MIBATI-377291 format. One record per residue (C-alpha): residue number from 1; x, y, z; residue in one letter. Coordinates in nm, 2 decimals, padded with zeros to 4 digits, m for minus. Example, Ala and Ser with C-alpha at 12.3 -4.5 7.8 and 13.67 -1.06 7.14 Angstrom:
BEGIN
+-----+--------+--------+--------+------+
: pos :     px :     py :     pz : code :
+-----+--------+--------+--------+------+
:   1 :  01.23 : m00.45 :  00.78 :    A :
:   2 :  01.37 : m00.11 :  00.71 :    S :
+-----+--------+--------+--------+------+
***
This chain:
BEGIN
+-----+--------+--------+--------+------+
: pos :     px :     py :     pz : code :
+-----+--------+--------+--------+------+
:   1 : m00.49 :  01.36 :  06.36 :    X :
:   2 : m00.20 :  01.17 :  06.22 :    X :
:   3 : m00.42 :  00.88 :  06.13 :    X :
:   4 : m00.66 :  01.12 :  05.94 :    X :
:   5 : m00.36 :  01.26 :  05.75 :    X :
:   6 : m00.23 :  00.92 :  05.67 :    X :
:   7 : m00.58 :  00.81 :  05.54 :    X :
:   8 : m00.60 :  01.12 :  05.32 :    X :
:   9 : m00.25 :  01.06 :  05.19 :    X :
:  10 : m00.33 :  00.70 :  05.11 :    X :
:  11 : m00.64 :  00.80 :  04.93 :    X :
:  12 : m00.45 :  01.07 :  04.73 :    X :
:  13 : m00.18 :  00.83 :  04.63 :    X :
:  14 : m00.44 :  00.57 :  04.53 :    X :
:  15 : m00.61 :  00.83 :  04.31 :    X :
:  16 : m00.28 :  00.92 :  04.15 :    X :
:  17 : m00.21 :  00.55 :  04.08 :    X :
:  18 : m00.55 :  00.51 :  03.93 :    X :
:  19 : m00.51 :  00.82 :  03.71 :    X :
:  20 : m00.17 :  00.69 :  03.59 :    X :
:  21 : m00.32 :  00.36 :  03.51 :    X :
:  22 : m00.60 :  00.51 :  03.31 :    X :
:  23 : m00.37 :  00.73 :  03.12 :    X :
:  24 : m00.15 :  00.43 :  03.04 :    X :
:  25 : m00.44 :  00.23 :  02.92 :    X :
:  26 : m00.55 :  00.53 :  02.72 :    X :
:  27 : m00.21 :  00.57 :  02.55 :    X :
:  28 : m00.20 :  00.20 :  02.48 :    X :
:  29 : m00.54 :  00.19 :  02.33 :    X :
:  30 : m00.45 :  00.49 :  02.12 :    X :
:  31 : m00.14 :  00.32 :  01.99 :    X :
:  32 : m00.35 :  00.02 :  01.91 :    X :
:  33 : m00.59 :  00.24 :  01.72 :    X :
:  34 : m00.31 :  00.38 :  01.53 :    X :
:  35 : m00.14 :  00.05 :  01.44 :    X :
:  36 :  00.09 :  00.10 :  01.16 :    X :
:  37 :  00.00 : m00.02 :  00.81 :    X :
:  38 :  00.14 : m00.32 :  00.64 :    X :
:  39 :  00.24 : m00.20 :  00.29 :    X :
:  40 :  00.25 : m00.44 : m00.01 :    X :
:  41 :  00.37 : m00.29 : m00.33 :    X :
:  42 :  00.30 : m00.46 : m00.67 :    X :
:  43 :  00.49 : m00.37 : m00.99 :    X :
:  44 :  00.35 : m00.44 : m01.33 :    X :
:  45 :  00.66 : m00.55 : m01.53 :    X :
:  46 :  00.48 : m00.66 : m01.83 :    X :
:  47 :  00.57 : m00.55 : m02.18 :    X :
:  48 :  00.23 : m00.40 : m02.23 :    X :
:  49 :  00.29 : m00.16 : m01.93 :    X :
:  50 :  00.63 : m00.07 : m02.08 :    X :
:  51 :  00.47 :  00.01 : m02.41 :    X :
:  52 :  00.21 :  00.23 : m02.25 :    X :
:  53 :  00.49 :  00.48 : m02.18 :    X :
:  54 :  00.43 :  00.49 : m01.80 :    X :
:  55 :  00.67 :  00.22 : m01.68 :    X :
:  56 :  00.97 :  00.45 : m01.63 :    X :
:  57 :  00.77 :  00.73 : m01.47 :    X :
:  58 :  00.61 :  00.47 : m01.24 :    X :
:  59 :  00.94 :  00.32 : m01.11 :    X :
:  60 :  01.09 :  00.66 : m01.05 :    X :
:  61 :  00.77 :  00.75 : m00.85 :    X :
:  62 :  00.77 :  00.43 : m00.67 :    X :
:  63 :  01.13 :  00.48 : m00.55 :    X :
:  64 :  01.03 :  00.82 : m00.40 :    X :
:  65 :  00.71 :  00.67 : m00.26 :    X :
:  66 :  00.89 :  00.39 : m00.07 :    X :
:  67 :  01.16 :  00.62 :  00.05 :    X :
:  68 :  00.91 :  00.89 :  00.17 :    X :
:  69 :  00.71 :  00.63 :  00.36 :    X :
:  70 :  01.02 :  00.47 :  00.52 :    X :
:  71 :  01.14 :  00.80 :  00.64 :    X :
:  72 :  00.80 :  00.94 :  00.73 :    X :
:  73 :  00.85 :  01.25 :  00.51 :    X :
:  74 :  00.57 :  01.51 :  00.50 :    X :
:  75 :  00.36 :  01.32 :  00.75 :    X :
:  76 :  00.36 :  00.99 :  00.54 :    X :
:  77 :  00.31 :  00.69 :  00.76 :    X :
:  78 :  00.61 :  00.44 :  00.81 :    X :
:  79 :  00.48 :  00.09 :  00.75 :    X :
:  80 :  00.54 : m00.17 :  01.02 :    X :
:  81 :  00.62 : m00.41 :  00.73 :    X :
:  82 :  00.68 : m00.36 :  00.36 :    X :
:  83 :  00.69 : m00.61 :  00.08 :    X :
:  84 :  00.75 : m00.55 : m00.29 :    X :
:  85 :  00.68 : m00.80 : m00.58 :    X :
:  86 :  00.57 : m00.82 : m00.94 :    X :
:  87 :  00.21 : m00.87 : m01.04 :    X :
:  88 :  00.31 : m01.07 : m01.35 :    X :
:  89 :  00.56 : m01.33 : m01.48 :    X :
:  90 :  00.64 : m01.55 : m01.78 :    X :
:  91 :  00.34 : m01.77 : m01.70 :    X :
:  92 :  00.02 : m01.76 : m01.51 :    X :
:  93 :  00.03 : m01.85 : m01.14 :    X :
:  94 :  00.41 : m01.80 : m01.14 :    X :
:  95 :  00.55 : m01.78 : m00.78 :    X :
:  96 :  00.66 : m01.43 : m00.68 :    X :
:  97 :  00.96 : m01.30 : m00.48 :    X :
:  98 :  00.84 : m01.05 : m00.22 :    X :
:  99 :  01.13 : m00.82 : m00.12 :    X :
: 100 :  01.10 : m00.73 :  00.24 :    X :
: 101 :  01.16 : m00.39 :  00.41 :    X :
: 102 :  01.52 : m00.49 :  00.50 :    X :
: 103 :  01.61 : m00.47 :  00.12 :    X :
: 104 :  01.55 : m00.09 :  00.14 :    X :
: 105 :  01.72 : m00.01 :  00.47 :    X :
: 106 :  01.99 :  00.26 :  00.44 :    X :
: 107 :  01.92 :  00.32 :  00.07 :    X :
: 108 :  01.86 :  00.65 : m00.10 :    X :
: 109 :  01.60 :  00.72 : m00.37 :    X :
: 110 :  01.85 :  00.64 : m00.65 :    X :
: 111 :  01.95 :  00.32 : m00.50 :    X :
: 112 :  01.59 :  00.21 : m00.45 :    X :
: 113 :  01.51 :  00.29 : m00.81 :    X :
: 114 :  01.82 :  00.09 : m00.93 :    X :
: 115 :  01.71 : m00.21 : m00.73 :    X :
: 116 :  01.35 : m00.19 : m00.86 :    X :
: 117 :  01.47 : m00.17 : m01.22 :    X :
: 118 :  01.70 : m00.47 : m01.16 :    X :
: 119 :  01.44 : m00.68 : m00.99 :    X :
: 120 :  01.14 : m00.58 : m01.22 :    X :
: 121 :  01.26 : m00.54 : m01.58 :    X :
: 122 :  00.97 : m00.50 : m01.82 :    X :
: 123 :  01.00 : m00.84 : m01.97 :    X :
: 124 :  00.70 : m01.03 : m01.80 :    X :
: 125 :  00.46 : m01.19 : m02.06 :    X :
: 126 :  00.15 : m01.19 : m01.84 :    X :
: 127 : m00.01 : m00.96 : m01.59 :    X :
: 128 : m00.17 : m01.18 : m01.32 :    X :
: 129 : m00.33 : m01.01 : m01.03 :    X :
: 130 : m00.47 : m01.32 : m00.85 :    X :
: 131 : m00.15 : m01.49 : m00.75 :    X :
: 132 : m00.02 : m01.15 : m00.61 :    X :
: 133 : m00.34 : m01.12 : m00.40 :    X :
: 134 : m00.31 : m01.48 : m00.28 :    X :
: 135 :  00.05 : m01.43 : m00.18 :    X :
: 136 : m00.04 : m01.11 :  00.01 :    X :
: 137 : m00.29 : m01.30 :  00.20 :    X :
: 138 : m00.05 : m01.59 :  00.28 :    X :
: 139 :  00.23 : m01.36 :  00.40 :    X :
: 140 : m00.01 : m01.16 :  00.61 :    X :
: 141 : m00.14 : m01.47 :  00.79 :    X :
: 142 :  00.20 : m01.64 :  00.83 :    X :
: 143 :  00.35 : m01.33 :  00.98 :    X :
: 144 :  00.05 : m01.25 :  01.19 :    X :
: 145 :  00.00 : m00.90 :  01.05 :    X :
: 146 : m00.38 : m00.93 :  01.05 :    X :
: 147 : m00.44 : m00.67 :  01.33 :    X :
: 148 : m00.29 : m00.37 :  01.14 :    X :
: 149 : m00.45 : m00.20 :  00.83 :    X :
: 150 : m00.32 : m00.34 :  00.50 :    X :
: 151 : m00.26 : m00.14 :  00.19 :    X :
: 152 : m00.18 : m00.28 : m00.15 :    X :
: 153 : m00.03 : m00.02 : m00.38 :    X :
: 154 :  00.01 : m00.14 : m00.74 :    X :
: 155 :  00.17 :  00.05 : m01.03 :    X :
: 156 :  00.00 : m00.09 : m01.34 :    X :
: 157 : m00.22 : m00.02 : m01.64 :    X :
: 158 : m00.47 : m00.24 : m01.46 :    X :
: 159 : m00.56 : m00.45 : m01.76 :    X :
: 160 : m00.60 : m00.82 : m01.67 :    X :
: 161 : m00.42 : m01.06 : m01.91 :    X :
: 162 : m00.63 : m01.24 : m02.16 :    X :
: 163 : m00.36 : m01.47 : m02.30 :    X :
: 164 : m00.44 : m01.76 : m02.08 :    X :
: 165 : m00.82 : m01.76 : m02.16 :    X :
: 166 : m01.05 : m01.75 : m02.45 :    X :
: 167 : m01.19 : m01.41 : m02.34 :    X :
: 168 : m01.14 : m01.10 : m02.55 :    X :
: 169 : m00.89 : m00.85 : m02.39 :    X :
: 170 : m01.05 : m00.57 : m02.20 :    X :
: 171 : m01.40 : m00.73 : m02.16 :    X :
: 172 : m01.61 : m00.73 : m01.85 :    X :
: 173 : m01.56 : m01.11 : m01.80 :    X :
: 174 : m01.18 : m01.06 : m01.75 :    X :
: 175 : m01.24 : m00.81 : m01.47 :    X :
: 176 : m01.50 : m01.03 : m01.31 :    X :
: 177 : m01.24 : m01.30 : m01.29 :    X :
: 178 : m01.02 : m01.09 : m01.07 :    X :
: 179 : m01.04 : m01.25 : m00.72 :    X :
: 180 : m01.02 : m01.03 : m00.41 :    X :
: 181 : m01.16 : m01.29 : m00.18 :    X :
: 182 : m00.82 : m01.38 : m00.02 :    X :
: 183 : m00.81 : m01.01 :  00.10 :    X :
: 184 : m01.17 : m00.97 :  00.22 :    X :
: 185 : m01.12 : m01.07 :  00.58 :    X :
: 186 : m00.75 : m01.02 :  00.63 :    X :
: 187 : m00.80 : m00.71 :  00.84 :    X :
: 188 : m01.07 : m00.46 :  00.93 :    X :
: 189 : m00.92 : m00.22 :  00.68 :    X :
: 190 : m00.78 : m00.35 :  00.35 :    X :
: 191 : m00.72 : m00.10 :  00.07 :    X :
: 192 : m00.61 : m00.17 : m00.29 :    X :
: 193 : m00.47 :  00.13 : m00.47 :    X :
: 194 : m00.41 :  00.12 : m00.85 :    X :
: 195 : m00.20 :  00.38 : m01.01 :    X :
: 196 : m00.13 :  00.45 : m01.37 :    X :
: 197 : m00.47 :  00.31 : m01.50 :    X :
: 198 : m00.68 :  00.48 : m01.76 :    X :
: 199 : m01.01 :  00.62 : m01.67 :    X :
: 200 : m01.20 :  00.35 : m01.85 :    X :
: 201 : m00.99 :  00.07 : m01.68 :    X :
: 202 : m01.04 :  00.23 : m01.34 :    X :
: 203 : m01.42 :  00.24 : m01.39 :    X :
: 204 : m01.41 : m00.13 : m01.50 :    X :
: 205 : m01.23 : m00.23 : m01.17 :    X :
: 206 : m01.49 : m00.03 : m00.97 :    X :
: 207 : m01.79 : m00.17 : m01.16 :    X :
: 208 : m01.69 : m00.53 : m01.24 :    X :
: 209 : m01.44 : m00.66 : m00.99 :    X :
: 210 : m01.64 : m00.85 : m00.71 :    X :
: 211 : m01.56 : m00.71 : m00.36 :    X :
: 212 : m01.74 : m00.65 : m00.03 :    X :
: 213 : m01.51 : m00.52 :  00.24 :    X :
: 214 : m01.20 : m00.44 :  00.03 :    X :
: 215 : m01.16 : m00.07 : m00.04 :    X :
: 216 : m01.05 :  00.03 : m00.39 :    X :
: 217 : m00.88 :  00.35 : m00.50 :    X :
: 218 : m00.77 :  00.42 : m00.86 :    X :
: 219 : m00.55 :  00.71 : m00.99 :    X :
: 220 : m00.54 :  00.78 : m01.36 :    X :
: 221 : m00.21 :  00.77 : m01.54 :    X :
: 222 : m00.24 :  01.13 : m01.65 :    X :
: 223 : m00.27 :  01.24 : m01.29 :    X :
: 224 :  00.01 :  01.02 : m01.19 :    X :
: 225 :  00.24 :  01.19 : m01.44 :    X :
: 226 :  00.19 :  01.52 : m01.24 :    X :
: 227 :  00.40 :  01.40 : m00.94 :    X :
: 228 :  00.72 :  01.53 : m01.10 :    X :
: 229 :  00.56 :  01.88 : m01.13 :    X :
: 230 :  00.55 :  01.89 : m00.74 :    X :
: 231 :  00.93 :  01.83 : m00.70 :    X :
: 232 :  01.12 :  02.15 : m00.62 :    X :
: 233 :  01.46 :  02.18 : m00.78 :    X :
: 234 :  01.76 :  02.17 : m00.55 :    X :
: 235 :  01.53 :  02.12 : m00.24 :    X :
: 236 :  01.62 :  01.83 : m00.01 :    X :
: 237 :  01.36 :  01.55 :  00.00 :    X :
: 238 :  01.30 :  01.61 :  00.36 :    X :
: 239 :  01.17 :  01.96 :  00.26 :    X :
: 240 :  00.96 :  01.86 : m00.05 :    X :
: 241 :  00.63 :  01.95 :  00.12 :    X :
: 242 :  00.44 :  01.99 : m00.21 :    X :
: 243 :  00.54 :  01.64 : m00.32 :    X :
: 244 :  00.45 :  01.47 : m00.01 :    X :
: 245 :  00.12 :  01.65 :  00.02 :    X :
: 246 :  00.04 :  01.55 : m00.34 :    X :
: 247 :  00.12 :  01.19 : m00.25 :    X :
: 248 : m00.12 :  01.20 :  00.04 :    X :
: 249 : m00.40 :  01.37 : m00.15 :    X :
: 250 : m00.39 :  01.17 : m00.46 :    X :
: 251 : m00.23 :  00.82 : m00.39 :    X :
: 252 : m00.28 :  00.76 : m00.02 :    X :
: 253 : m00.62 :  00.92 : m00.01 :    X :
: 254 : m00.83 :  00.76 :  00.27 :    X :
: 255 : m01.10 :  00.55 :  00.12 :    X :
: 256 : m01.44 :  00.50 :  00.28 :    X :
: 257 : m01.54 :  00.15 :  00.37 :    X :
: 258 : m01.78 : m00.03 :  00.14 :    X :
: 259 : m02.13 : m00.10 :  00.25 :    X :
: 260 : m02.16 : m00.48 :  00.30 :    X :
+-----+--------+--------+--------+------+
***
C-alpha cells in the first residue's frame, strides 16, 4: 500500500514538474515573441525643413515621443535600445553621431527637447537618407540587435537632396536612388516611419523607393501638427491618455508586411 502511494506521489510530482517546465517554456517563448523594439530616430536638421515651418513643431513632438516611449506611457513600448542622429550634414556621406538611450536617462521632456535643439540645429546643407540607413544597419549588426523588431522614426519633409547630383529636385529618379537595401534583412520586422511629409512626397516614397521586406509608414505634416491638440492643459504626462493614443494610432501604427 505504501509502495502504491509512493508511486502515485512520484507520478504526481513528475506531472507537476512537467507542467512547471511547460509553463516556463511558454513564458520564455512569449517573451521572445514580444522582444522589445530597437528604435532609431532620425532628425532632418536641414535648412529646407526649417523653412517648411515644421522643424520647431517636430522637435517638440519628438521630445514627447521619446519621453513617452522611455516611460511606457499610455501603453507605448519601451525600446530595448534607442539611437538618435541627423539625416543630413554639411556634405553628402558625412559621418553621423548616434546618441544612445543613456543620453536621455533621467531627463524630462523640456530637457530632452533642449538637447535635441542643441545637437540638431537646422543648419545642415543636405538631407542624405542613405548614410543614415547604412549606419543603422552597422549599429544593429555590431550590437547584435538583429533578433528584435527595428523601427526607424524620422522627422523630415522627406525630400531627398538634389544638390549632389544633376537630377532635378523632387523627381522620380531622386526617390529611386534612396537605398533601403541595408535594412532589408536586418530583422524579420523593419519599419521606416516618415513624419511631417507632404501627401505628394509620401506617395513618392511609397511608389518609387525600391523595397521588398521593409515596411513603410508616412504621416502628413498637417496630421502631425494635430498632436498638440491632444495635450490636456495642466494634466500630468502620465495621464495624457489622448496624446499617447494619438501617437499609437497615427505614428506607431502597425504596418502590414510587404508581399515579397
